[in-house]
N, C-alpha and C positions, 0 to 999 in steps of 0.2 A: 185173726190176731193170736199170737202165740205168747204165753206167759211162762217164763222160766224162773225157778228159784235161783237167786244169785249166790250160790254156795262158794263161788270163787273169791268173794270179797275178803281181803286179807285181814283188815283191821275192823273188828266188829264190836258192837255194844249191846247190852241188854238194857232196854229203856223202861224205867219205872216212871209213873206220873210224878211231875214236880208238885211240891206243895202249892195248892191253889192260893191265889191272893184274893181274899174276901174283902173288897173295898167298900167303904161307906158311900162312895160317890154314886150319884144317880146313873151316870154313864162314865165309862172308862175305856181307854185304848192304850195298849203298850206294844211298841214295835222295837225289836232288835234291828236297828238300822243296818248293822254290819252284814247280817245275813238275810235281811228282809223277812224275818220270822215274826209273825204276830203272836205275842205271848199272852195277851189278854184282850178280850173284846166284850164289853158289857153295854148293851143298848147302843152299840157303836154306830149304827146307821140311823138313829132317830134324830130328826132335826130338832135342835133345842136352842134357846136363847144363849148366845155365846158371850155376851157382855164384851169387855175390852179385849178378850182373846181374838175377836174378829179384826182388831187392828193389825194383826199379822197379814191379812190380805191387803190392806192399805200399804203396809210396809213392802210386801212383795212387789206390788205394782210400782211403788216409788223406786225400789231398787232397779226394776226393769227400765224405768224412765231415766234414771241416772246412767245406766249402762248404754242406753240409746244416745244420750247426749242432747243438749238443747237444740243443736242444729237439725236433729231428726225428730223434733216434736217432744223431746224428753226434758230432763232437768240437768242442771249442773249443781254440784254440791255447794259451790260458793254463791250461787244465785240467791238473791234475796226476794222473798215473796211477801206481798201485802196481806194484812189481816182484815177480813171483812167483818161487818157487824154480826153476820150470822155465826162466823167462827168464834168471835169474841163472846157471843151470848151463851155458849155452853158452860154448864156448871160441872160438878163432879171433880175429877182429877184433871187439872189443867196446867199450862205453863204461865197462866195469868197474862195472856197476850191481850193487847187492845189495838184499836184501829190506827193508832199512830205508829205501830211497829212495822218494820220490814225485817224478816227473819230469814237467815240462810237455810237452805235445804238441809244442810248437815245438822244444824241445831234443831230443826223441826224433826228430823228422823230420830235424833237422840232423845228429843222430848217425848216422842211417841213411845220409844222403847223403854227408857228409864223412868220417865215421869207419867207415862200413860196419858199423855195430854190429849183430851178430847178436842181442844181448840187447834192443836197442832195437826191432828188428823184432818180436820175440816179444811185447814189452809192448803195442805197437800192435795186434798180431794178437789177443791175448787180450781187449783192450778192445772190439774190433769183432766178435769171433766170436759167432755165434748161441748157442753153448753154453759160451763162456768159455774154450775151449781153442784152442791154436795150430792143431791139426789141423782143427778146425771152421772156422777162418778160411781154411785152405788149400783146403778144399772150396769155400768161397765165392769164393776167388780163381779157381779153375778155372771155376766157373759164369760169373763176370764176364768172364773172358778169352774164353770161347766167345761171349758176347753181343757182345763187341767185335770178333769176327772172328779171334781168335787161336786157330785150330783145331788147332794143333800144340803146345799148352801144357797141361800138367797139373802140379799143385802138391801137394807133401806137407808143406811147411812155408812159413814166411813169409820166409826169409832165404837160401835156396839151400844150406843144409847138406846134404851128400850123403845122398840117400835114394832108394829105389827108386820109380820113376814120377815123379820130379821133373824135368820136361823142358820145354824151350822150343826153338823154331826161331829162327834168326837173323832171319828175316822177321818173326816175331811180335814179337821184341824191337825191331825197327825200327818196326813199327806202334805199339808201346807208347810208344816214345820220341817219335814224331810226335804221339801223343795227349797226352802230358804237356806238350810244348811248346805245342801248339795250345789245349788245354783249360784249362791252368792257368798262364797267363803270369805271374800274381802270385807263383807259387812257383818258377818256373823259375830265376830268378837265384840261388837257393840252391845250384844245382848247380855254379856257378862259384866258390863259396867255397873258398879254398885251405887254410884252417885253422879248426878248432873245438876250443878247449881247454875242454872241458866240466868245470866245477867244479875244474879244475886237477889232476884225479886220474889222467889218463892221458897223461903227457908223451910216452910212446913210441907213442901212437896219437892224434895230433891233426892230421895232415896228410892232405889229399885225395890219394888214390892215382892220380888221373887224370894221366897223364904229359904231356898236351897243354896243360894250363892254364898260362898265362904264357909260351907260346912265340911269341905274336904272330901266330898263324895263325887267330884268330877262334874258337878252341875255348872252349866254355862249358858243357860237360856230357859225359856224364851219369854212367856207373857202370862201374867195373871189376869183374872177377870172377876168382877163382882157387880151384881145388881140384885135387888130384892127378888126379882122373878127368876134369875138364873142361878142364884146362890153363889158360892165361892168356887172358882175353877182355876186351873193352871195348865198351860201347855209347857212342858218342860223337856229338857234333854240333859244327859250326863254322859261323860266318856271316862272309861276306866281301861287302861291298857289300850288294846286295839279295838275294843268294843264300844259302840255308842248305842244308847237306848233313848228312844223318844216316847213320851207318855202324855196323855191328856186325861185330866180329871174334871168332872163337872157336877154341879149340884150339891156341893158340900155345905154344911150349915154354919161354918165359921172360918175365920182366917186361921185360927189355931188348928182346927181339924184339917184344913187344907195343907198346912205345913207338915203335920204328922203323916197324913196319907201320902203326900208327895215323897217324903224321905223314905217311908216304908216301901213304896213301890219301886224306888230306885234300888234300895238294898235287896229287895226280893228278886228283881230282874237280874242283878249281877251275881247274887249268891246261889240262886236256885238253878241257874243255867250256865253252861260253859260251852265253848267252841272246841270241837275235836276234829282232827284230821284223820280221815279213814283211808285215804289212798292218794297216790300221786298221779298226775296226768300221765297217760301212757300205760297205766296198769291194766292188764287184760282182765275183764270180768267174766266173759262167757264167749261162746262161739255160736254162730248162726249158719244154717244151711244156705248154699248158693246153687242156683240152677244154671246149667249151661255155661259153666265157667271152667277155667283151667284147674281150679281146686273145688272141692265139694263143700267147703265151709270157709268162713272168714271170722277172725277174732274181733270181739267187741271190747274196746278199751275206753277208759275215762278220757274225755276231751280236756277237762281241767282238773286241778286238784280237787278232791272231794273233801270238803269241810262242811260241818253242820253243827247247829246249835242243839244241844241235848240237855236234859235234866242232869244235874250233878250226881244223881243216884244211879247213873248208868253202870251196867256190869259188862258182860263179855259177848253177848250175841245180839244180832239185829235181824229183823225180818226185812227182806228186800226182794224185789222182782225185776227181771229184765223183760221189757215189753216191746214187741216189734211185730210187724206183719211180714211173714216170710213164706217160702224161701225167697232170697234176694236174687234178682236177675243180673248176671254179669253184662257189661263191665261194671266194676266197682273201683272207685279211687280211694287210696289211703286217705283217711281223714273225713270221708263222707259220713254225715250223721245218719245212723241206721236204726238206733234203738234208744230207749230211755230206761234209766235205772230209777226205780221208785222205792224210796226208803221209808219205812214206817217209823215214825218218831213218837209213838204213843199218843199223848194228848195234843202234841203239836201237829200242825199241818204236815202231810207227807212231803218229803224232799224229792224233787224230780230233777235228774241231771242227765244230760245227753251222753250217749255212747257212740263212738265213731269206729269206722273200719280200721283195723290195725295194719292192714296191708292192701295193696291193690290186687284185684282179681280180673284177669283178662277174659274175654269170651273164649269158649272152647272151640276147637276146630271141628272138622267133618266127623271124626270118630266120636267125639263127645256128643254131638247132636244125634248121630245114629244110635248111640247107646241109650240116650235119653228116650228116643222114639221107641226103641225096642222094649225098654222098661215100661213105658206107658202102655204099649200093646199087651205085654204080659200081665200087667195089672188088670186090664180090662177083661182079658181071657179068664184070669183067676176069679173075677167077680161073678162069672157064670153067664148063661145065655140071656137072662133077663136084662143084664147090663148091655148086651150086644144088640138086642132087638130094637129096631128103629121104631120111632113113634108111629102109630097108625095114621094113614093118610085118609082124608075125607074122600068119599066117592063123588065123581062128577055127576051132576044131575043132568 
């Protein structure tokens, strides 16, 4: 492996550490979704009680079911679902459903998002469960979470009601929020709804608990959570300009603290970091040697525009390396991925971007191969007699 200092990078920065965010949350995770950069991870992989934040998994699976459609074992938004005695029995935050109700899937989804309805979650769960029970749906939730890469998540119910083994990490919650925003843009605007007065029956529970909505900081989702065991938490997202930030806070001691920490983390993520363009696609960064080709080297250029998230305190230099295994053997086609540019971003994870061949290199002819063979022979001769001596052979017995 050859490592070269990428001195050819035209636009460069000096990276100073961004001011750290010292959160009061037990666990926290902050992701710049636009660049995929993790800005903060505190106890990010520890499985913790997620409270109502785990309703996001029920919502994700409900969105998948609506996308499949009723004819494929899913749901229709206008379809009306019955309310079981089990679903009606939930306390806490509810839609005040009873067993005489039949409620549309759309109203149930809005009831989960805006009202954090424990009963609404159970109705959706029983409709999608392989055995018609909420616990059967919870097993399905765990399986789907594992498939999505949420390896620190296990579910005992659909709504986050305190139960042994009902756990999620804040990184898993961040991954789930990212998937909801990315996979279901048609449903995501529901998370910004401030109020849902279902059937006029729950005037004391008609307002979205997300404390950031309406503050003018770009917040548009996603879900709060609170139990005595879990404390106060929030899975949130905000967009300012072209950047979107996703964050998860867990284990805070009050709703007021949750609101303060959430607003602070959004302001920190947008004010302390900025996105910079360092080079356009096609900019040549370095050259690499080529063996047995019509030329002895090939240019290495940016495959895509080079943009990266950096602390706002950046100056004028950056440390970067071009990494590849060479020399490369001809033939080489223009656009072949040959190397990787690794950019040091200080306290942030290193940025790794592919470099491609700037031109095609055809195999060399007879004279090129003869010259290469002669050079190899000269190198062996210059290395001295020890290099030429064959390994001793064992005598036959």
